[in-house]
N, C-alpha and C positions, 0 to 999 in steps of 0.2 A: 522461580523467581530468586532465591537465595543465591543460587549458583551464579545467575546473571550479575547480581551486584557483587559477588565476590570477584568474578572475573573483571568487572569494571574497575573494583578498587585495586586488583592485583596490576591490572594494565596502568592505572594511573601511578602506582608506586614504581613500576619498572619506567615510566617516562620520567618522573621525578629523578630517579637515581641516574638514568641516561643523561638528563640535563645537568646533572652534578659532575658529570666526566666531560670535561671539554673536548672535543672532537671536531675540530674546524679545518683541519690540514688535510688535504687529499693525498692520496698515495703518490701522485705524480709530483706534487710539491715537496714532498719528503724526499724523493729520489733526486729532484733538482737541487734541493738545499745541500744534501749530503755530497752531490756531485761538485757544487761550489765549493765547499769545504775541502774536499779532497784535491781540486784543481789549485785552489789558493795555496794549500799546503805544498804541493809539489814544486811550485814556482818561488815561494817566499819562505818557507820553513828553514831556518838557518842551522839547524842542529842535527842533522840526520846523522853526522858522525857519532853522535851519543845513542843512537838506536839502530846502529848498523845491521842488526839482525832482523829488523822490521822491513816487510815486503809491502810497500805502499798499495800496489795493485790488488794483492791478494787481500789485504785488510779492508780495501774499498768494496771488493766484490762480496766478501762476507757480511759487510753491514748493509748492502742494498736490501736484502732479504729481512734483515732485523729491523730496519726502519719501516719497511712496508708492513710487517706484521704487528707492528705496535697498534694497541687497541683505543689509545685516546693521545691527546697532545702532550700530556705529561710524560707518558711512557716514551714518546718520540723524543722529547727533550733529553730523558735519561739516556737513550741510545746515542744521540749526538754527543752528550758529554762523555760517555763511555769511549765513544770513537776517539775523542780529543785525548782522553787519558792515555791512550797508547803511545803518546809521543812524548811521555815522561817530561813535560816542561811546564812550569808554573805559569807562564804566559801564554800557554795554549790551550783553551777551554772555551766552553760554551756558557753565556750568561742565562740565568733563570729569566724566562719572558715575564714582564709585569703582568701580561694578560692572563697568566696563570695564577696570580696572587689570590684572587677570589676563591679559588678551589683548594688552596693549601693551608696545612697547618704544621705545627712542629710541637716539640715536647720540652718539659723543664728538665729533663735528665741531662746531666753534664759527666763526662767521663774523661779518663786519661790512660794512655798506654804506658806502662812502666815495666821494664825488665821482664817481658813476656806476659804481662798480666794486665786486665783491664780493671782500673780501680775508679770507684765512685767518687766524684768530685762536688756534685750537689744534685738536689732534686726537689721538686716542690713537695710540700708536706701533705697535699691533698691525695697524693698518690696512695694506693692501699699496699698495706702490709710493711710498713716501714719501722715497725716496733724494733727495737735494739739495733737498726741499721744506723751506722756512722760514716761520716766522711772518710774515705780512705780505705773502706772495706772492699774486698775483692768480689766483681761481678763473675761468677763461674760460668753461668750459662745465659743465653738470650733465646727465647722461643724455643727453647730444649736443645739448642746448638751451643757447643763451647764457645765462650765469648769471644777469644781471639779469631777462631774460625769463623763466626758469625760476621766480624768486621772484614775479614778477607774475603769471604763470599759476597756479601751484600753491600759493602762499601767501597773497599779499595779500588774495585774496578772503576769507579767514578771519579777517583782523585787524580788531578792533574798536579804533578809534583817532579821537579827536576832531580830530587834524590828519591829514587824508588824505595830506598831503605826508610824513608820517613812517610811513606803512603799510609801506612797504619795509624800513626800519630795524627796525620791530618784527617783521617776518617772518623776520629772520635766525636761523640756529642759535645759540641762546645759552642760559646757564643760566636768565635771568630770563623768557624769552620764553614766552609761552603760546599761540603760534601752532600749530595741529594739525599744520603741516608737520613739526615736530620728531618726531611720533609715527608709529607704523606698528603694524598688526596683527602679532603674532609668526607668525601662520600664512602671512603674505605673504612671509616671508623677504626682505624688502626690501634692496636695496643702492642705494648712490649712486655713480655713475661720474664722477669729477671729471677735468677738464683743468686742471692748474695750471702757470701760468707761473713758472718759476724762473730763477735766474741762469744755469743751464746749459741751458735749453730747457724745452720743455713736458713734463710728466710726467703719466702716467696713474695716478690713484689710486682705489682701491676702498674704499668706507666702508661698514662693516656697522652694522645696527641691532642691537646686541647688548647693550644696557643694558636690563634688564628692569624693569618697575615692581613686579612681585611675583617676584624672583629665587628660584629654589631655591639649595640650599646650594652646588651647584658654581658656579652663576652668580654668588653672591655672593663667593666665594673669587676668581673671576676679575675681579669688578668692583673688588675691594680692591687687586689687584696691577697695575691699568693703569697704564702709563707714558705721559706726556703729551710732545708735541713741546716745549712750553714749560710746566714744572710750576708756574710762579710763580703764575698766575691760579687755579690749582686748590688752591693750598696751604691756603686758607681764611684767609691772613693779608693785610692791607692796612694802609695808613697810616690810623689813625682820628685821631691827634693828633700835632702836630708843632709846635714853637717855631722861628720862623725869627727868630733874635735881631737879626740885622743889619737886618731889616726892622720891628723891634718888632711882629712879627705872630704870631699863632696860627692854625693850621689844624686844623679839626675836621670829620671825615667821618662821616655816618650813613647807612648803607644799608638801614636799616629803622626804622619808628617803632614801638618797643615799650617794655617796662617798663625796659628797660636803658639807655635814652636818657638818663634823668635821672642815674643812676647814674654813667654815663660822663662826662657833662657836668660834674657837681659833683666828680668826682674831679680834673678838670683846671681847674676854676673858679679856684682861687687863682693859678693861673699865668696863665690867660686874662684875667682882670680888670685885669691890670697893663699889657696890651699897648695900642697905639694901634689896631691893626686885628686884626679877627677874621673868618676866611673859613670858613664853614659850607658843605660840599660835600654837595648832595642830587642830584646828577646821576643816581645809580643807585639811588635811594631809591624804592621802589614803593609805599611806605606802611605801613599797619598799624593801631595803635590811635589814633584821633585825640585821646584824653584823656591819652596818655602824655607829651605835650610840655607840658602846661599848667604844670607846676612850674617849668620853665626860662624861659619867655617873659618874666615880669617882671624877671628877671635880664638880659635882653638888650635891654629896651626902656628907654630913659632917660626916657620920658614919665611924668609924675605920674598920669595916667589912661589906662587900657588897655582894649581889648575883645577878648574871645575869640570874639566872633561878628561876622559880617558880613551882608549883605543876601542872603536867601534867599526866591525866589518859587517857588510851587507852583500847578499848575492847578487851575481851579475848574470844577465842572460843576453846572449848573443846569438840571434837565430842562425845567422849565416855560418859561424864558427861550428855551431852545433849540427848543422846540416851537412858541413863538410866532414867533421868528425864521424857522423853516423854513416854516411857514404862509405867511409873507408871500412868501418867495422862491419858493414854489411856486405860488402862486395869485394873485399880484399882479405887475403890471409894474413895472419898476424906477423909473419916474417917479411911481408912485403911494405909494411908501414914502417918509416923510420921513427927514432926515439922522440927527435925533436917534434914531429908532427903529433905524436901521442901525447906528449907534455903540454902542447900548446892548443890542441883542439878537444881531446877526449874528455878533459874536465868540463867543458861545456855540454857534452852529452850527458855526463853523470850529475851535472848540476852542483860541482863542487869549487866554483870560482867565486872568489870573494875580492872586495875592494874596500881599502881602509877610507870610510867616510867621515870618520871623526877621530882626532888624535889630540893628546894632552896640548893644551894651549896655556903655556905659563904666563902669568900677569904678576905685577907687583903687588905684595900684600899692603894695602894702604893704611891698614891698622898700625899705630905706632908700637914699637917692640915693647914698651912699658904696659902696654894695654893687653898684650897677647897672654894666652896662658902658656906658661913656661914650666909647668910641673909636667907630671906623667899622667896621659889620658889612657884609660882602659875603656873599650867597647865591649859590651856583652851582647852577643848575637846568637841566634839559634834557628831552627827550621820555620819559625813564624816571622822571622826577619826577611821582609820582602820588598821588591819594587823599590819606591823612594827611600825606604830605610836602607836598602842595600847599597843606593847611591850615595847616601850619606856616609855609610861605612866604607866604601871604597875611595870616596874623597878624602876622608880624613886618614886613610891608610897611606897617603903620601908622607904624613908627618913622621919624623924621626922619634918623637916622643910618644908614638901611639902604639898600643898593643891590643889585638883583638883576642878576646876570651869567648869560649863557648863551643857551640857545634854549627856545622856548616849551615848556612843560610838557605832560604827557600829557592833561589835560583830563578827570580821572575823580576829581573831587572830591565828596566828601560821601557819604551813605549812599544806595545804590541801593535800590529797591524789589526784594525777592527773592521770587520764587515758585518753590516746589519743585514738580516734575513727577513723575508716577508712574514715569517712565523712568529716574529717578535724576539727570536734568538739572535744575540750578537755573537759572532765567532771571533776569538781573538788567537793571533798566531804570531809567535816569537820570530821577528824577521831579521834579527842580527845577532851577532856574536860579540861578547863584551870582554875586553882584557884589562887587567889592572895596569897600575904603573910599572910592575915588574914583569909583565908580559904573561901573567897567568890568565886563562880563559876561565872566567867566574860565571858564564851563561848559565851553568847548572849549580851555582852557588858559591858563596865566598868561604874559603877555608880559613878557620880561625888560626891565629898564630900558636895558641894554646888550647888544646881540647879542655873543656871545663863543664862540670855538671853541678848545679846548685838548685835545689828544687824548694827550699824553705824561704819564708818572707823575712827573716832576721836580716836586714840590711847591714847593720854594724858587723856582724859575723861574716857576711858575704865579702864586704870590702876588706876586712882584716884578712880572709882568705886569699883574696886577689893580691894584695899587697905582699903577703908571704911567698906566693907562688912567683911573682915577679921578681923578687929579690934573689930567687934561686935560679933564675934563667941565666 
């Protein structure tokens, strides 16, 4: 009798665990959706020149078995995102389906990658073993694996980034990161075991995945009461505007491109326009609405004619020219095909034909000269400057008074092609190349005029350093 009761309880627990693992997508559907992704990439992805070593067909064949062998819907999403990450493009990725939200959780751990080390940025105080641990301490190992190797193994393969050198930075635990390494199935009861080097030696810290995507009332109350090792970054407050009177400069920070950007800008404009220097900080701006910044651009550019557009090239498909070109490749010897034919038909076979679908359209700057900013404008950018923030950056780059400081941007500019799948996943594909006003292809990121690193929050010191650097150019 006892054995029967035990078996019934065991069977019930197995059913509960199984139900906590979303598993609604058939193997046939997984293969079909991967095939849709592969097909649409072949036709529409515009940046194959940046991944010339990648063999599309071999990659596709390898991922067929990988998606089929996934044991639940979340694992399937991970494999689809891993497939997307091979294209090294910030606008080519898979979105996390909302139907998975009830099954997922995350953690309060926040990290940063700095000069080959993984450093602690923040963590909830309820996690175990935090005695003597401070912000900035180095995380030596995660789950027994050297910390950098842990991220390279379990996070980097899922990161879609136009700059492969930034993949490990983008794989860190952070509020803005989309890396699936941040997430876990609730049913896994996942934990991270950290070894952290403190001033008083190595400490063992246990991190729980206890922030739920769809929390119940009890979980909501817990999340409201979380105390942080350093509460400042999580207070929701940051310096968005500052006057540095001794430098005759204004500092303005935007962390999102939305309808509020113009309201914020014009509220400070009477003070900004009087300054010699204006610093606009876009280093943590992941983008937003590309139309939201249009009203502020003519005030920032001193030029009489300005453009809101730049060069955009999209792929061209011509089935007839592809067929003619393919027939020559299959049935003729190389020396039997003249160079004119090769130049005019073979590119259609290889999918390397582009057409300019958008170019700079210069219009009059309707803002009176006296109302424009006639000082020096410095833009601060970095790997987290993406999408609409890159649009603002390249738009302002046409100004003679503009200098871009920082590091290469994310390379996720423009409107990606979006394809919804039945599973709930949306796939995004970068479908065109972008060239700035000087003809530089910034599809993989905007290169700053001046490489610049500054991690501290001391705005006056930051502004002073930028001015000094610019004076020496």
